[in-house]
C-alpha positions as CSV (number, residue, x, y, z in Angstrom):
1,M,-24.5,-0.1,13.5
2,N,-25.9,2.2,10.8
3,K,-25.3,5.2,13.0
4,F,-21.9,4.1,14.2
5,F,-20.6,3.9,10.6
6,Q,-22.7,6.9,9.5
7,F,-24.4,5.0,6.6
8,E,-27.1,7.6,6.0
9,E,-24.6,10.5,6.0
10,L,-22.3,8.8,3.6
11,N,-25.2,7.5,1.4
12,T,-24.1,3.9,1.7
13,N,-25.5,0.5,2.9
14,Y,-24.5,-3.0,4.0
15,K,-24.6,-4.5,0.5
16,Q,-22.4,-1.8,-1.0
17,E,-19.9,-2.0,1.9
18,L,-19.8,-5.8,1.7
19,I,-19.0,-5.7,-2.0
20,A,-16.4,-3.0,-1.4
21,G,-14.8,-5.1,1.4
22,F,-14.7,-8.3,-0.7
23,T,-13.2,-6.3,-3.6
24,T,-10.4,-4.8,-1.5
25,F,-9.6,-8.2,0.1
26,I,-9.4,-10.0,-3.2
27,T,-7.1,-7.3,-4.8
28,M,-4.7,-7.5,-1.9
29,A,-5.1,-11.2,-0.8
30,Y,-1.8,-12.0,-2.6
31,I,0.0,-10.4,0.4
32,I,-1.0,-13.4,2.5
33,V,1.3,-15.7,0.5
34,V,3.7,-13.3,-1.1
35,N,4.9,-11.6,2.1
36,P,6.0,-14.9,3.8
37,K,7.6,-16.0,0.5
38,I,9.8,-12.9,0.5
39,L,10.6,-13.1,4.2
40,E,11.5,-16.8,3.8
41,V,14.6,-15.5,2.1
42,A,15.6,-14.0,5.5
43,G,15.2,-17.3,7.2
44,I,11.7,-16.7,8.6
45,P,9.5,-19.9,8.6
46,F,6.9,-19.7,5.9
47,G,3.9,-21.2,7.8
48,P,4.1,-18.9,10.9
49,S,4.9,-15.9,8.7
50,L,1.7,-16.5,6.7
51,V,-0.4,-16.6,9.8
52,V,1.3,-13.5,11.2
53,T,0.7,-11.6,7.9
54,A,-3.0,-12.3,7.9
55,L,-3.3,-11.6,11.7
56,T,-1.5,-8.3,11.4
57,A,-3.7,-7.3,8.5
58,A,-6.9,-8.4,10.3
59,I,-6.0,-6.5,13.6
60,G,-4.8,-3.4,11.9
61,T,-7.7,-3.2,9.4
62,L,-10.2,-3.8,12.2
63,L,-8.7,-1.0,14.3
64,L,-8.8,1.3,11.3
65,G,-12.4,0.5,10.5
66,V,-13.7,0.9,14.1
67,Y,-11.5,3.8,15.3
68,A,-10.7,5.8,12.2
69,K,-13.9,4.7,10.3
70,R,-12.3,4.8,6.9
71,P,-12.7,2.3,4.1
72,F,-9.0,1.4,4.0
73,A,-7.1,-1.8,4.7
74,I,-3.8,-2.3,6.5
75,A,-1.2,-5.1,5.9
76,P,2.5,-5.6,5.8
77,Y,4.0,-3.4,3.2
78,M,5.5,-4.7,0.0
79,G,8.9,-3.1,-0.6
80,E,9.7,-2.8,3.1
81,N,9.6,-6.7,3.3
82,A,12.0,-7.0,0.4
83,F,14.3,-4.3,1.9
84,V,14.5,-6.4,5.1
85,A,14.9,-9.8,3.5
86,Y,17.4,-8.9,0.7
87,T,19.2,-5.8,2.0
88,V,19.2,-5.9,5.8
89,V,19.6,-9.7,6.1
90,K,21.2,-11.0,2.9
91,I,23.5,-8.1,2.1
92,L,24.2,-6.4,5.4
93,G,24.2,-9.6,7.3
94,Y,21.9,-8.6,10.2
95,S,19.4,-11.1,11.7
96,W,15.7,-10.8,11.0
97,Q,15.1,-10.5,14.7
98,T,17.2,-7.3,14.8
99,A,15.3,-6.0,11.8
100,F,12.0,-6.5,13.6
101,G,13.5,-4.7,16.6
102,A,14.1,-1.7,14.3
103,I,10.6,-1.9,12.9
104,F,9.2,-1.9,16.5
105,I,11.2,1.1,17.4
106,S,9.9,2.9,14.2
107,G,6.4,2.0,15.2
108,I,6.8,3.5,18.7
109,L,8.3,6.7,17.2
110,F,5.2,6.9,14.8
111,I,2.9,6.6,17.8
112,I,4.6,9.4,19.6
113,L,4.7,11.6,16.5
114,T,1.0,11.0,15.9
115,L,-0.1,11.6,19.4
116,T,1.9,14.9,19.5
117,K,0.3,16.0,16.2
118,V,3.7,16.2,14.5
119,R,2.7,13.9,11.7
120,V,-0.4,16.0,11.1
121,W,1.6,19.2,11.1
122,L,4.0,17.8,8.5
123,A,1.1,16.6,6.4
124,K,-0.4,20.0,6.3
125,S,2.9,21.6,5.3
126,I,3.0,19.7,2.0
127,P,1.9,21.9,-0.9
128,E,-1.1,20.9,-2.9
129,S,0.9,20.2,-6.1
130,L,2.9,17.5,-4.3
131,K,-0.3,16.1,-2.6
132,I,-1.9,15.7,-6.0
133,S,1.3,14.1,-7.4
134,F,1.0,11.5,-4.6
135,A,-2.4,10.5,-5.8
136,V,-1.4,10.5,-9.5
137,G,1.9,8.8,-8.8
138,I,0.2,6.0,-6.9
139,G,-2.3,5.6,-9.7
140,L,0.5,5.2,-12.2
141,F,2.2,2.8,-9.8
142,L,-0.9,0.7,-9.6
143,V,-1.2,0.7,-13.4
144,F,2.4,-0.5,-13.7
145,I,1.9,-3.3,-11.1
146,G,-1.3,-4.3,-12.8
147,L,0.3,-4.5,-16.3
148,N,3.0,-6.6,-14.9
149,E,0.6,-8.9,-13.0
150,C,-1.3,-9.4,-16.2
151,G,1.7,-10.2,-18.3
152,I,1.1,-7.2,-20.6
153,V,4.4,-5.6,-19.6
154,M,7.4,-7.7,-18.5
155,I,10.9,-7.2,-17.2
156,G,13.2,-6.7,-20.2
157,V,16.9,-6.7,-20.6
158,P,19.7,-4.2,-19.8
159,G,19.2,-1.2,-22.0
160,A,15.4,-1.9,-22.3
161,P,14.3,-2.7,-18.7
162,V,10.7,-3.4,-19.7
163,K,9.1,-4.9,-22.7
164,I,5.7,-6.0,-24.0
165,G,4.5,-9.4,-22.8
166,N,3.3,-12.3,-24.8
167,L,-0.2,-11.1,-25.8
168,T,-1.0,-14.5,-27.3
169,D,-0.6,-16.2,-23.9
170,L,-4.0,-17.4,-22.6
171,T,-3.5,-15.8,-19.2
172,T,-2.7,-12.4,-20.8
173,I,-5.7,-12.7,-23.0
174,L,-7.9,-13.4,-20.0
175,S,-6.5,-10.4,-18.2
176,I,-7.3,-8.2,-21.1
177,I,-10.9,-9.7,-21.1
178,G,-11.1,-9.0,-17.4
179,F,-10.0,-5.4,-18.0
180,L,-12.7,-4.9,-20.7
181,I,-15.4,-6.6,-18.5
182,I,-14.6,-4.3,-15.5
183,T,-14.4,-1.2,-17.7
184,V,-17.7,-1.8,-19.5
185,L,-19.5,-2.7,-16.3
186,M,-18.2,0.6,-14.8
187,M,-19.4,2.5,-17.8
188,K,-22.8,0.9,-17.2
189,N,-22.7,1.8,-13.5
190,V,-23.0,-1.8,-12.4
191,N,-22.3,-2.3,-8.7
192,G,-19.5,-4.6,-7.9
193,S,-18.0,-4.4,-11.4
194,I,-14.4,-5.1,-10.2
195,L,-15.5,-8.1,-8.1
196,I,-17.5,-9.4,-11.0
197,G,-14.5,-9.1,-13.4
198,I,-12.1,-10.9,-11.0
199,T,-14.7,-13.7,-10.4
200,I,-15.3,-14.3,-14.1
201,V,-11.6,-14.5,-15.0
202,T,-11.0,-16.9,-12.0
203,L,-13.9,-19.1,-13.1
204,I,-12.8,-19.2,-16.7
205,S,-9.3,-20.2,-15.5
206,I,-10.8,-23.1,-13.5
207,L,-12.9,-24.2,-16.5
208,T,-9.9,-24.1,-18.9
209,G,-7.6,-25.9,-16.5
210,L,-5.3,-23.0,-15.9
211,I,-5.8,-23.3,-12.2
212,K,-7.1,-26.3,-10.2
213,I,-9.7,-26.4,-7.5
214,P,-7.8,-27.3,-4.3
215,D,-8.2,-30.8,-2.8
216,R,-9.1,-29.2,0.6
217,V,-10.7,-26.0,1.5
218,F,-9.9,-25.7,5.2
219,S,-6.5,-26.0,6.9
220,L,-5.4,-25.4,10.5
221,P,-2.8,-22.6,10.9
222,P,0.7,-23.4,12.2
223,S,2.0,-22.2,15.5
224,L,3.3,-18.6,15.9
225,E,6.1,-19.7,18.3
226,P,9.0,-19.4,15.8
227,T,8.3,-15.6,15.3
228,F,6.2,-14.4,18.3
229,L,8.2,-11.9,20.4
230,K,11.5,-12.9,18.8
231,L,12.4,-9.3,17.9
232,D,15.8,-8.0,19.1
233,I,15.3,-4.3,20.2
234,I,18.7,-4.0,22.0
235,G,20.5,-5.2,18.9
236,A,18.7,-2.6,16.8
237,L,19.8,0.2,19.0
238,S,23.4,-0.1,18.0
239,W,25.0,2.8,16.0
240,G,25.8,0.5,13.0
241,F,22.0,-0.2,12.6
242,F,21.2,3.6,12.5
243,S,21.0,3.7,8.7
244,V,18.5,0.7,8.7
245,I,16.3,2.3,11.3
246,L,16.3,5.6,9.4
247,T,15.5,3.9,6.1
248,I,12.6,1.9,7.6
249,F,11.3,4.9,9.5
250,I,11.3,7.3,6.5
251,L,10.0,4.7,4.0
252,D,7.0,3.9,6.3
253,F,6.4,7.5,7.1
254,V,6.2,8.7,3.5
255,D,4.5,5.5,2.2
256,T,1.7,6.0,4.7
257,L,1.4,9.7,4.2
258,G,1.3,9.4,0.4
259,T,-1.1,6.5,0.4
260,L,-3.5,8.3,2.7
261,I,-3.5,11.4,0.6
262,G,-3.8,9.5,-2.6
263,L,-6.8,7.4,-1.2
264,G,-8.2,10.6,0.3
265,Y,-8.5,12.1,-3.2
266,K,-10.0,8.9,-4.5
267,A,-12.5,8.7,-1.7
268,E,-13.2,12.5,-2.0
269,L,-12.2,13.0,1.6
270,I,-9.8,15.9,0.9
271,D,-11.2,19.3,2.1
272,K,-11.1,22.7,0.3
273,E,-7.7,23.5,1.9
274,G,-6.3,20.2,0.5
275,N,-6.1,18.5,3.8
276,F,-7.3,15.1,4.9
277,P,-9.7,15.5,7.9
278,E,-8.7,13.6,11.0
279,I,-5.7,12.1,9.3
280,E,-4.2,11.4,12.7
281,K,-6.7,8.6,13.3
282,P,-5.6,6.3,10.3
283,M,-2.0,7.4,11.0
284,L,-2.3,6.1,14.6
285,C,-3.8,2.8,13.4
286,D,-0.9,2.5,11.0
287,A,1.7,3.1,13.8
288,I,0.0,0.6,16.2
289,S,-0.2,-2.0,13.4
290,T,3.6,-1.7,12.8
291,C,4.3,-2.4,16.5
292,I,1.8,-5.3,16.5
293,G,3.4,-6.7,13.3
294,A,6.9,-6.5,14.8
295,L,5.8,-8.3,18.0
296,L,4.0,-11.0,16.1
297,G,6.9,-11.4,13.6
298,T,6.5,-9.5,10.4
299,T,7.7,-6.3,8.7
300,T,6.3,-2.8,8.6
301,A,2.5,-2.6,8.3
302,G,0.6,0.2,6.7
303,I,-2.4,1.3,4.6
304,Y,-2.6,-0.4,1.2
305,I,-3.1,1.4,-2.1
306,E,-5.3,-1.5,-3.2
307,S,-7.9,0.0,-0.9
308,A,-8.7,2.2,-3.9
309,A,-10.3,-0.8,-5.5
310,G,-12.8,-1.1,-2.7
311,I,-13.4,2.7,-2.7
312,Q,-14.1,2.4,-6.5
313,A,-16.6,-0.4,-5.7
314,G,-18.5,1.9,-3.4
315,G,-16.8,1.6,0.0
316,K,-17.3,4.8,2.0
317,S,-17.4,3.8,5.7
318,G,-15.3,1.9,8.2
319,F,-17.6,-1.1,7.7
320,T,-15.7,-1.8,4.5
321,A,-12.5,-2.2,6.6
322,V,-14.3,-4.4,9.1
323,V,-15.3,-6.8,6.2
324,V,-11.7,-6.9,5.0
325,S,-10.5,-7.6,8.5
326,I,-12.9,-10.5,8.9
327,L,-11.8,-11.9,5.5
328,F,-8.2,-11.7,6.5
329,L,-8.9,-13.6,9.7
330,L,-10.9,-16.3,7.9
331,S,-8.1,-16.6,5.3
332,I,-5.9,-18.2,7.9
333,F,-8.2,-21.2,7.7
334,I,-8.9,-21.2,4.0
335,V,-5.5,-20.5,2.5
336,P,-6.0,-23.1,-0.3
337,I,-8.9,-21.1,-1.6
338,V,-7.1,-17.7,-1.4
339,E,-4.1,-19.1,-3.2
340,I,-6.1,-20.0,-6.4
341,I,-7.0,-16.4,-7.3
342,P,-4.5,-15.7,-10.1
343,S,-2.6,-12.5,-10.4
344,Y,-4.0,-12.0,-13.9
345,A,-7.5,-11.9,-12.4
346,Y,-6.9,-9.0,-10.0
347,G,-4.3,-7.3,-12.2
348,P,-6.9,-5.7,-14.5
349,A,-8.6,-4.2,-11.4
350,L,-5.4,-2.5,-10.4
351,I,-5.0,-1.1,-13.9
352,V,-8.6,0.3,-13.9
353,V,-8.3,1.8,-10.4
354,G,-4.9,3.2,-11.2
355,I,-6.1,5.0,-14.3
356,L,-9.0,6.5,-12.4
357,M,-6.6,7.7,-9.6
358,M,-4.6,9.7,-12.1
359,S,-7.5,12.1,-12.9
360,P,-6.4,14.9,-10.5
361,V,-3.3,15.5,-12.7
362,G,-5.0,18.4,-14.4
363,R,-5.1,20.3,-11.1
364,I,-1.3,20.6,-11.1
365,N,0.0,24.1,-12.2
366,F,1.8,23.2,-15.4
367,N,2.9,26.9,-15.9
368,D,4.8,27.1,-12.7
369,M,8.0,25.0,-13.1
370,S,8.8,25.1,-9.4
371,E,5.4,23.3,-8.8
372,F,5.3,21.2,-11.9
373,I,8.7,19.6,-12.0
374,P,8.8,18.3,-8.4
375,A,5.3,16.9,-8.9
376,V,6.4,15.1,-12.1
377,I,9.5,13.7,-10.4
378,V,7.3,12.2,-7.7
379,I,4.9,10.7,-10.3
380,F,7.6,9.1,-12.4
381,L,10.0,7.9,-9.6
382,M,7.2,6.2,-7.7
383,S,6.8,3.8,-10.7
384,F,10.2,3.8,-12.2
385,S,11.9,3.1,-8.9
386,F,9.0,0.8,-8.0
387,N,8.9,2.5,-4.6
388,I,6.4,5.1,-3.3
389,G,8.8,6.3,-0.7
390,V,11.6,7.1,-3.1
391,G,9.2,9.1,-5.3
392,M,7.9,11.1,-2.4
393,T,11.3,11.9,-0.8
394,A,12.6,13.0,-4.3
395,G,9.7,15.5,-4.3
396,F,10.5,16.7,-0.8
397,V,14.1,17.4,-1.9
398,T,13.5,19.1,-5.2
399,Y,10.5,21.3,-4.2
400,P,12.4,23.6,-1.8
401,I,15.5,23.7,-4.0
402,L,13.5,24.9,-7.0
403,K,11.5,27.4,-4.9
404,I,14.7,29.0,-3.7
405,F,16.1,29.4,-7.3
406,D,12.6,30.7,-8.4
407,G,12.7,33.4,-5.7
408,K,9.7,31.9,-3.8
409,I,11.3,30.7,-0.6
410,K,8.5,32.3,1.4
411,E,6.1,29.7,-0.1
412,I,7.9,26.9,1.7
413,K,6.3,26.1,5.1
414,A,8.4,25.1,8.1
415,G,7.3,21.5,8.0
416,M,8.5,21.2,4.4
417,W,12.1,22.0,5.6
418,V,11.8,19.1,8.1
419,L,10.7,16.8,5.3
420,F,13.5,18.1,3.1
421,F,16.1,17.4,5.8
422,F,14.9,13.8,6.5
423,S,14.6,13.1,2.8
424,L,18.2,14.1,2.4
425,L,19.2,11.9,5.2
426,F,17.3,9.1,3.5
427,Y,19.4,9.3,0.4
428,I,22.7,9.8,2.3
429,F,22.3,6.9,4.7
430,Y,20.3,4.5,2.5
431,P,22.3,1.2,2.4
432,Y,22.6,1.0,-1.4
């Protein structure tokens, strides 16, 4: 086992990887309940959807840990689930079965593009400034999510879309305490600082009566029959559904690419040329997971930015992912326990990790406007549009345009023109 996961080469051990696995799971366990809650809007039964969410995450993350051997986790994407529930089903009027058909088609396309090395070719064509902006933008995105989960920043009103939260609220105070605990423990180089911070805030919440210990710990999962193999592939192949397939395809493509590069910087996996070694392996795991999710009955699955919390906790090998996978599988039977972890307990972890992920920003060339402006657009739009894919595609569009006007068209690689073209299609056909 040690040799398989290269513990000695990576200077890690079982304890460190276990702590990292638990940390990643806790920071993203919300998806087990939140994903089915969102998809319930589309008419998908909550119970089966909850099981499918956990199963998809368990299978995809196990595949990633054993095959790709990276300390990342896979689960159904936030954002894509809302797009399917609110836009595709509620606004456009399509069935969720047809939407899952489109997701399956996208997954097959991803598998083909990965096996033919097209995705790797495209990844290598992205300039370093944009790659760095992905890591920084995801960091800012995590901070924004964390601030919202903690109640420190809240949705505002027209003209002032965000505002400061109620800092006298007990849950917000606890989140600030959690942030300070995690930060101080990190400064003292305490292993498992994020996990300790989340645990302390959760225990205080129980003691103060903010959350209640569930009456039961174990629960049997409901049947998957309502969602299993219910996808409508034929319906998704209609011309009217083209814009939906294109949107799902591009969102998943850029989300995965950006997340991988961002996590690669965090895990110090990026080589001297600015590339992610063997990036095709986690990409293939992502593609297969998307197909599995669609067959089981959920939306696009991919690598989660919350994996950064586990990396910060010391996760270096695929064993971290294996631990996360096992926990997702067990969560099917202990949903009552998973549900009690409050958002203001893991929110501080997202803020801390997000801040640390923003450190590469100094490597962007601020003196070259054709490099600096596209990078800043990526960083800002990831957070302000609350969508990683929107930020990345904006960068793919603006980078070549500014290079042309700066007389540096030769600096644009062929793959960037492909990304430019598909990003334009994204904005043209997006079902606003």
